[in-house]
TORKOL-4160 file (C-alpha; in steps of 0.2 Angstrom, whole numbers, padded with zeros to 4 digits, m for minus):
159
<pt num="1" X="0661" Y="m0677" Z="m0237"/>
<pt num="2" X="0662" Y="m0691" Z="m0224"/>
<pt num="3" X="0677" Y="m0684" Z="m0217"/>
<pt num="4" X="0669" Y="m0667" Z="m0215"/>
<pt num="5" X="0654" Y="m0674" Z="m0206"/>
<pt num="6" X="0665" Y="m0684" Z="m0194"/>
<pt num="7" X="0674" Y="m0668" Z="m0188"/>
<pt num="8" X="0656" Y="m0662" Z="m0182"/>
<pt num="9" X="0654" Y="m0677" Z="m0171"/>
<pt num="10" X="0661" Y="m0678" Z="m0154"/>
<pt num="11" X="0662" Y="m0686" Z="m0137"/>
<pt num="12" X="0666" Y="m0677" Z="m0121"/>
<pt num="13" X="0667" Y="m0685" Z="m0104"/>
<pt num="14" X="0673" Y="m0682" Z="m0087"/>
<pt num="15" X="0672" Y="m0689" Z="m0069"/>
<pt num="16" X="0670" Y="m0681" Z="m0053"/>
<pt num="17" X="0673" Y="m0688" Z="m0035"/>
<pt num="18" X="0658" Y="m0686" Z="m0023"/>
<pt num="19" X="0655" Y="m0691" Z="m0005"/>
<pt num="20" X="0637" Y="m0696" Z="m0007"/>
<pt num="21" X="0632" Y="m0714" Z="m0011"/>
<pt num="22" X="0629" Y="m0718" Z="m0030"/>
<pt num="23" X="0611" Y="m0723" Z="m0026"/>
<pt num="24" X="0607" Y="m0706" Z="m0018"/>
<pt num="25" X="0615" Y="m0696" Z="m0032"/>
<pt num="26" X="0606" Y="m0707" Z="m0046"/>
<pt num="27" X="0590" Y="m0705" Z="m0036"/>
<pt num="28" X="0590" Y="m0686" Z="m0036"/>
<pt num="29" X="0595" Y="m0684" Z="m0054"/>
<pt num="30" X="0583" Y="m0697" Z="m0061"/>
<pt num="31" X="0569" Y="m0700" Z="m0048"/>
<pt num="32" X="0568" Y="m0682" Z="m0041"/>
<pt num="33" X="0575" Y="m0670" Z="m0054"/>
<pt num="34" X="0564" Y="m0656" Z="m0047"/>
<pt num="35" X="0575" Y="m0657" Z="m0032"/>
<pt num="36" X="0591" Y="m0653" Z="m0042"/>
<pt num="37" X="0585" Y="m0635" Z="m0042"/>
<pt num="38" X="0585" Y="m0635" Z="m0023"/>
<pt num="39" X="0603" Y="m0642" Z="m0023"/>
<pt num="40" X="0610" Y="m0631" Z="m0037"/>
<pt num="41" X="0598" Y="m0615" Z="m0038"/>
<pt num="42" X="0611" Y="m0604" Z="m0046"/>
<pt num="43" X="0613" Y="m0617" Z="m0061"/>
<pt num="44" X="0596" Y="m0626" Z="m0062"/>
<pt num="45" X="0580" Y="m0616" Z="m0059"/>
<pt num="46" X="0568" Y="m0631" Z="m0062"/>
<pt num="47" X="0563" Y="m0647" Z="m0070"/>
<pt num="48" X="0546" Y="m0651" Z="m0076"/>
<pt num="49" X="0539" Y="m0668" Z="m0081"/>
<pt num="50" X="0530" Y="m0667" Z="m0098"/>
<pt num="51" X="0527" Y="m0686" Z="m0102"/>
<pt num="52" X="0529" Y="m0702" Z="m0093"/>
<pt num="53" X="0535" Y="m0705" Z="m0075"/>
<pt num="54" X="0551" Y="m0699" Z="m0067"/>
<pt num="55" X="0565" Y="m0712" Z="m0068"/>
<pt num="56" X="0556" Y="m0722" Z="m0082"/>
<pt num="57" X="0561" Y="m0724" Z="m0100"/>
<pt num="58" X="0551" Y="m0712" Z="m0111"/>
<pt num="59" X="0550" Y="m0698" Z="m0097"/>
<pt num="60" X="0551" Y="m0681" Z="m0105"/>
<pt num="61" X="0558" Y="m0667" Z="m0094"/>
<pt num="62" X="0561" Y="m0649" Z="m0097"/>
<pt num="63" X="0575" Y="m0641" Z="m0088"/>
<pt num="64" X="0577" Y="m0623" Z="m0085"/>
<pt num="65" X="0596" Y="m0619" Z="m0082"/>
<pt num="66" X="0609" Y="m0605" Z="m0083"/>
<pt num="67" X="0624" Y="m0609" Z="m0093"/>
<pt num="68" X="0638" Y="m0596" Z="m0097"/>
<pt num="69" X="0627" Y="m0583" Z="m0089"/>
<pt num="70" X="0612" Y="m0586" Z="m0100"/>
<pt num="71" X="0595" Y="m0593" Z="m0095"/>
<pt num="72" X="0592" Y="m0608" Z="m0106"/>
<pt num="73" X="0580" Y="m0622" Z="m0108"/>
<pt num="74" X="0582" Y="m0640" Z="m0113"/>
<pt num="75" X="0569" Y="m0654" Z="m0116"/>
<pt num="76" X="0576" Y="m0672" Z="m0115"/>
<pt num="77" X="0568" Y="m0689" Z="m0116"/>
<pt num="78" X="0575" Y="m0703" Z="m0104"/>
<pt num="79" X="0582" Y="m0716" Z="m0116"/>
<pt num="80" X="0588" Y="m0729" Z="m0104"/>
<pt num="81" X="0588" Y="m0731" Z="m0085"/>
<pt num="82" X="0598" Y="m0744" Z="m0076"/>
<pt num="83" X="0595" Y="m0742" Z="m0057"/>
<pt num="84" X="0606" Y="m0757" Z="m0053"/>
<pt num="85" X="0621" Y="m0748" Z="m0060"/>
<pt num="86" X="0615" Y="m0730" Z="m0057"/>
<pt num="87" X="0616" Y="m0726" Z="m0075"/>
<pt num="88" X="0604" Y="m0715" Z="m0086"/>
<pt num="89" X="0604" Y="m0709" Z="m0103"/>
<pt num="90" X="0595" Y="m0693" Z="m0110"/>
<pt num="91" X="0592" Y="m0688" Z="m0128"/>
<pt num="92" X="0590" Y="m0670" Z="m0130"/>
<pt num="93" X="0574" Y="m0666" Z="m0140"/>
<pt num="94" X="0573" Y="m0647" Z="m0141"/>
<pt num="95" X="0579" Y="m0632" Z="m0133"/>
<pt num="96" X="0594" Y="m0620" Z="m0134"/>
<pt num="97" X="0606" Y="m0635" Z="m0137"/>
<pt num="98" X="0597" Y="m0639" Z="m0153"/>
<pt num="99" X="0602" Y="m0621" Z="m0160"/>
<pt num="100" X="0620" Y="m0628" Z="m0161"/>
<pt num="101" X="0619" Y="m0647" Z="m0161"/>
<pt num="102" X="0610" Y="m0659" Z="m0173"/>
<pt num="103" X="0610" Y="m0672" Z="m0159"/>
<pt num="104" X="0615" Y="m0672" Z="m0141"/>
<pt num="105" X="0615" Y="m0687" Z="m0129"/>
<pt num="106" X="0619" Y="m0686" Z="m0111"/>
<pt num="107" X="0624" Y="m0701" Z="m0100"/>
<pt num="108" X="0627" Y="m0700" Z="m0082"/>
<pt num="109" X="0633" Y="m0715" Z="m0071"/>
<pt num="110" X="0638" Y="m0715" Z="m0053"/>
<pt num="111" X="0649" Y="m0729" Z="m0046"/>
<pt num="112" X="0655" Y="m0733" Z="m0029"/>
<pt num="113" X="0673" Y="m0727" Z="m0025"/>
<pt num="114" X="0684" Y="m0742" Z="m0022"/>
<pt num="115" X="0689" Y="m0745" Z="m0004"/>
<pt num="116" X="0681" Y="m0729" Z="0003"/>
<pt num="117" X="0664" Y="m0721" Z="0005"/>
<pt num="118" X="0658" Y="m0710" Z="m0008"/>
<pt num="119" X="0656" Y="m0711" Z="m0027"/>
<pt num="120" X="0663" Y="m0707" Z="m0044"/>
<pt num="121" X="0651" Y="m0698" Z="m0056"/>
<pt num="122" X="0654" Y="m0700" Z="m0074"/>
<pt num="123" X="0647" Y="m0688" Z="m0087"/>
<pt num="124" X="0647" Y="m0693" Z="m0106"/>
<pt num="125" X="0641" Y="m0682" Z="m0120"/>
<pt num="126" X="0639" Y="m0688" Z="m0137"/>
<pt num="127" X="0634" Y="m0675" Z="m0150"/>
<pt num="128" X="0635" Y="m0668" Z="m0168"/>
<pt num="129" X="0638" Y="m0650" Z="m0171"/>
<pt num="130" X="0628" Y="m0641" Z="m0184"/>
<pt num="131" X="0644" Y="m0633" Z="m0192"/>
<pt num="132" X="0662" Y="m0631" Z="m0188"/>
<pt num="133" X="0659" Y="m0614" Z="m0180"/>
<pt num="134" X="0650" Y="m0622" Z="m0165"/>
<pt num="135" X="0662" Y="m0625" Z="m0150"/>
<pt num="136" X="0663" Y="m0642" Z="m0142"/>
<pt num="137" X="0653" Y="m0642" Z="m0126"/>
<pt num="138" X="0667" Y="m0641" Z="m0113"/>
<pt num="139" X="0658" Y="m0627" Z="m0103"/>
<pt num="140" X="0643" Y="m0638" Z="m0102"/>
<pt num="141" X="0653" Y="m0652" Z="m0096"/>
<pt num="142" X="0660" Y="m0641" Z="m0082"/>
<pt num="143" X="0642" Y="m0635" Z="m0078"/>
<pt num="144" X="0638" Y="m0654" Z="m0076"/>
<pt num="145" X="0652" Y="m0656" Z="m0064"/>
<pt num="146" X="0647" Y="m0640" Z="m0054"/>
<pt num="147" X="0629" Y="m0647" Z="m0053"/>
<pt num="148" X="0635" Y="m0664" Z="m0047"/>
<pt num="149" X="0646" Y="m0656" Z="m0033"/>
<pt num="150" X="0631" Y="m0645" Z="m0027"/>
<pt num="151" X="0619" Y="m0661" Z="m0028"/>
<pt num="152" X="0632" Y="m0670" Z="m0017"/>
<pt num="153" X="0633" Y="m0656" Z="m0004"/>
<pt num="154" X="0614" Y="m0655" Z="m0003"/>
<pt num="155" X="0612" Y="m0674" Z="m0001"/>
<pt num="156" X="0626" Y="m0673" Z="0013"/>
<pt num="157" X="0617" Y="m0659" Z="0022"/>
<pt num="158" X="0601" Y="m0670" Z="0022"/>
<pt num="159" X="0609" Y="m0684" Z="0032"/>
């Protein structure tokens, strides 16, 4: 039984090179999530704060987004925020992801590029599928990369 359960648990991660500073990218995603829909309107339609304060542990945010051509919603709680290292962790509480996953935790960290301007965004998904038929969330990881690139382009256009 333990072996069966372990095949449902997974970790996916990726990195994406960006031109904006780590601080600006972290600030947009964590401190101004409502601006992500301005940066990536085809992917993210909105972010609404339900509890707490943007950028603070305990904040609960609903995201309206389009994934694989379908309108979806996710509600997530900010589990940890480390502004010094431009890192944030969200735990998914409810929404479309919970139809396929028992648990889903998203971490995002942006670090400076070595020896040149810009940054590296690192996305990390930790999840447990409800059963073997559920796919690993590779397309969601690609979605995160697209949104990162669009946030980057938006931030560069503001300079």
